[in-house]
C-alpha positions as CSV (number, residue, x, y, z in Angstrom):
1,X,16.2,25.9,-8.1
2,X,16.2,29.2,-6.2
3,X,19.8,30.4,-6.2
4,X,23.0,29.0,-4.6
5,X,23.3,28.7,-0.8
6,X,21.2,27.6,2.1
7,X,20.5,31.1,3.5
8,X,19.3,32.8,0.2
9,X,19.1,30.1,-2.5
10,X,18.9,26.3,-3.0
11,X,20.6,24.3,-0.2
12,X,23.6,22.7,-1.9
13,X,23.7,19.5,0.2
14,X,20.0,18.9,-0.4
15,X,20.2,19.7,-4.1
16,X,23.2,17.5,-4.7
17,X,21.8,14.6,-2.6
18,X,18.6,14.8,-4.6
19,X,20.5,14.8,-7.9
20,X,22.6,11.9,-6.8
21,X,19.6,9.9,-5.6
22,X,17.9,10.4,-9.0
23,X,21.1,9.5,-10.9
24,X,21.7,6.4,-8.8
25,X,18.4,5.0,-10.1
26,X,19.5,5.5,-13.6
27,X,17.0,8.4,-14.1
28,X,17.7,11.7,-15.7
29,X,16.9,15.2,-14.4
30,X,16.7,18.7,-15.9
31,X,17.3,21.7,-13.7
32,X,15.2,24.8,-14.0
33,X,15.2,28.2,-12.3
34,X,13.3,31.5,-12.6
35,X,15.0,34.7,-13.6
36,X,15.1,37.7,-11.3
37,X,17.2,39.5,-8.8
38,X,17.5,38.7,-5.1
39,X,19.4,40.2,-2.1
40,X,22.4,38.1,-1.1
41,X,22.6,37.0,2.6
42,X,26.0,36.4,4.1
43,X,26.8,32.7,4.7
44,X,29.2,33.4,7.6
45,X,28.2,35.0,10.9
46,X,28.4,38.8,10.7
47,X,27.6,41.7,13.0
48,X,23.9,42.4,12.6
49,X,24.0,45.9,14.1
50,X,25.1,48.7,11.9
51,X,26.3,52.1,13.2
52,X,23.4,54.5,13.7
53,X,22.5,56.3,10.4
54,X,24.2,53.7,8.3
55,X,22.2,52.1,5.4
56,X,23.2,48.6,4.6
57,X,23.9,48.2,0.9
58,X,22.8,44.6,0.1
59,X,24.4,42.9,-2.9
60,X,22.0,41.6,-5.5
61,X,22.4,38.6,-7.8
62,X,20.3,36.8,-10.4
63,X,18.5,33.6,-9.3
64,X,19.1,31.9,-12.6
65,X,22.8,32.8,-12.8
66,X,23.4,31.6,-9.2
67,X,21.4,28.4,-9.7
68,X,23.6,27.5,-12.7
69,X,26.5,27.1,-10.3
70,X,24.9,24.1,-8.7
71,X,23.5,22.7,-12.1
72,X,27.0,23.1,-13.7
73,X,25.3,25.2,-16.4
74,X,22.7,22.6,-17.3
75,X,19.8,24.9,-16.5
76,X,16.7,26.1,-18.3
77,X,14.4,29.1,-17.6
78,X,11.5,27.9,-15.5
79,X,9.1,29.3,-18.0
80,X,10.2,26.5,-20.4
81,X,9.1,23.8,-18.0
82,X,6.3,21.6,-19.5
83,X,4.9,18.7,-17.3
84,X,4.3,16.6,-20.5
85,X,8.1,16.3,-20.9
86,X,8.8,15.0,-17.4
87,X,7.6,12.4,-14.9
88,X,7.8,14.5,-11.8
89,X,8.6,18.0,-10.5
90,X,11.1,18.3,-7.6
91,X,11.9,21.3,-5.4
92,X,15.1,21.1,-3.2
93,X,15.1,23.2,0.0
94,X,17.1,26.2,1.1
95,X,15.8,29.6,2.1
96,X,15.7,30.6,-1.6
97,X,12.3,28.8,-1.6
98,X,11.1,31.2,1.1
99,X,12.8,34.3,-0.2
100,X,13.0,34.0,-4.0
101,X,10.4,31.5,-5.1
102,X,7.9,32.9,-2.6
103,X,7.6,35.6,0.0
104,X,7.2,33.3,3.0
105,X,10.4,34.6,4.7
106,X,9.0,38.1,4.7
107,X,5.2,37.8,4.7
108,X,4.5,34.5,6.6
109,X,0.8,33.6,6.2
110,X,0.4,36.4,3.7
111,X,3.0,34.9,1.5
112,X,2.7,34.8,-2.3
113,X,4.4,32.5,-4.8
114,X,6.0,33.8,-8.0
115,X,3.9,33.1,-11.1
116,X,6.3,30.7,-12.9
117,X,6.7,28.5,-9.8
118,X,3.0,28.5,-9.1
119,X,2.3,27.6,-12.7
120,X,4.8,24.8,-12.7
121,X,3.3,23.2,-9.5
122,X,-0.3,23.6,-10.6
123,X,0.3,22.3,-14.1
124,X,2.2,19.2,-12.7
125,X,-0.6,18.6,-10.2
126,X,-3.3,18.9,-12.9
127,X,-1.3,16.5,-15.1
128,X,-1.6,14.0,-12.2
129,X,2.2,13.8,-11.9
130,X,4.1,13.8,-8.6
131,X,5.3,17.0,-6.9
132,X,8.4,16.4,-4.6
133,X,9.8,18.9,-2.1
134,X,12.5,19.0,0.6
135,X,13.1,21.1,3.7
136,X,11.3,24.5,3.6
137,X,10.2,24.0,-0.1
138,X,7.0,22.2,1.0
139,X,5.9,25.6,2.2
140,X,5.7,26.7,-1.4
141,X,3.7,23.6,-2.3
142,X,1.4,24.3,0.7
143,X,0.5,27.7,-0.6
144,X,-0.2,26.5,-4.1
145,X,-1.9,23.2,-3.3
146,X,-3.3,23.8,0.2
147,X,-6.8,24.2,-1.3
148,X,-6.7,20.5,-2.2
149,X,-6.0,19.6,1.5
150,X,-2.7,17.9,0.6
151,X,-0.6,16.0,3.2
152,X,3.0,17.2,3.6
153,X,5.7,17.6,6.2
154,X,7.9,20.5,7.3
155,X,9.7,18.6,10.1
156,X,8.2,19.1,13.5
157,X,4.5,20.0,13.4
158,X,4.8,22.8,16.0
159,X,7.0,25.2,14.1
160,X,5.8,28.4,12.4
161,X,5.9,26.9,8.9
162,X,3.8,24.0,9.9
163,X,1.2,26.2,11.4
164,X,1.0,28.4,8.4
165,X,0.7,25.4,6.1
166,X,-2.2,24.2,8.2
167,X,-3.8,27.6,7.7
168,X,-3.6,27.0,3.9
169,X,-5.7,23.8,4.3
170,X,-2.8,21.3,4.4
171,X,-2.6,18.2,6.6
172,X,0.8,18.5,8.2
173,X,2.7,15.4,9.5
174,X,5.6,15.5,12.0
175,X,8.5,13.6,10.4
176,X,12.1,12.9,11.3
177,X,15.1,13.9,9.1
178,X,15.0,10.8,6.8
179,X,11.2,10.2,6.8
180,X,9.0,10.8,3.8
181,X,5.4,12.1,3.9
182,X,3.6,10.4,1.0
183,X,0.3,11.7,-0.1
184,X,-0.8,9.0,-2.6
185,X,-4.1,10.7,-3.5
186,X,-2.6,14.0,-4.5
187,X,0.9,12.6,-5.5
188,X,2.8,14.9,-3.2
189,X,6.0,13.6,-1.5
190,X,8.0,15.7,1.1
191,X,10.9,15.1,3.4
192,X,12.1,17.5,6.2
193,X,15.9,17.5,5.4
194,X,17.4,20.4,7.3
195,X,14.1,21.3,8.9
196,X,15.0,18.4,11.2
197,X,18.4,17.0,10.2
198,X,21.7,17.8,11.8
199,X,24.0,15.7,9.6
200,X,24.7,15.6,5.9
201,X,24.3,11.8,6.0
202,X,20.7,12.3,7.0
203,X,20.2,14.6,4.1
204,X,21.4,12.0,1.6
205,X,19.4,9.2,3.4
206,X,16.3,11.4,3.2
207,X,16.8,12.1,-0.5
208,X,17.3,8.4,-1.2
209,X,14.1,7.6,0.7
210,X,12.3,10.4,-1.2
211,X,13.3,9.1,-4.6
212,X,12.5,5.5,-3.5
213,X,9.0,6.6,-2.5
214,X,8.7,8.4,-5.8
215,X,9.7,5.3,-7.7
216,X,7.0,3.3,-5.9
217,X,4.4,6.0,-6.7
218,X,5.2,5.9,-10.4
219,X,5.1,2.0,-10.7
């Protein structure tokens, strides 16, 4: 997880839909998040322009503490994640993936992924276990696994994120809100969620389809 809120953390509707889809299959999940400060982004429309000479004082919060709000406190530091203990790794969406787990929101194609997230993805991939991602989170997967020419989706294939992912070596597929891009060879599963969706019902349907595809992959 990457915080709490679609503009600067984990997207709540995507995160909860993913948790619910996992739970409805009788599976268990464990939430993880890195520790570190991030700048809070308002979640209501505010005036962007400040008076001349005014410096905006951005509030800062801790990624781990904010993620615990969604996880109801059932959260471990990401450094404690070990692929041997789990069947798959899942990354919900939200701009926290682009701002806190990586620098995509600021650096675009020059983005970097924080060490603990990169390690978690690479170690899971090398253990030949599935990596699952929703919404903008596949951008983080693209940066880490693009060298392996993985297939993934970021919704429409003509947006900036899709073009950057292609530059990392990924094969990017255009998908609708509830579609799942399944890379069987590399065990990567992605769904667009709010990169394409306009209704919360689509988010839940996409999460259900994602977990269903994951179940098929693990059979």
